[in-house]
N, C-alpha and C positions, 0 to 999 in steps of 0.2 A: 471545422467540425467540432462539436461539443465534446467535453470530457465525460468520462465514465467514473462513477464513484465505486470503489471496491472496499470491502471489509475483509481483511485477511485474518484468520484466527489460527492459533496453534492448538492442535488437538491434545487432549489428555493433560491439560495444565490446570492447576488450581492455585490462585485464582486464574480466570480466563485471561489469556494474553492475546491482544489483537491490535491491528493497525488499520486505519482508514486511509486510503490513497485516492487521489484524483489523477487519472491517466488519460491520455488521448485515446479515442475509440479505436484508432487504427494501430495501436501498439502491438508489437509482436510478443509472443510468449517469451522468447529469448530476452528481449529488451525489458519486459516486465520483471523477469526474475533478477536481472542485473540491477534495475532500479530499486526493487524491493530490498535486496541485500545491502545496497549502498545508501538507502534513504536514512538520514539521521532522524532521531526523535525531535519533533518540533516543540515549540513552547506550549502547545495545546495537546494534552495527552490523547493518543489515538488518531491524530491527524497529521498527514504529510502531503505536500503538494509536489508532484513529480511530473517530469515531462520528457 
């Protein structure tokens, strides 16, 4: 099954703080939250690959 690209933004921040993530389409919300919190910043700003 293909991955889904998400862009997660923090509200009320200047400058805008965001992260782009690739996650499996069938990921649960519980797992997505765990992955988002644990995902390190990659070498390309705004991009992380998570599974």
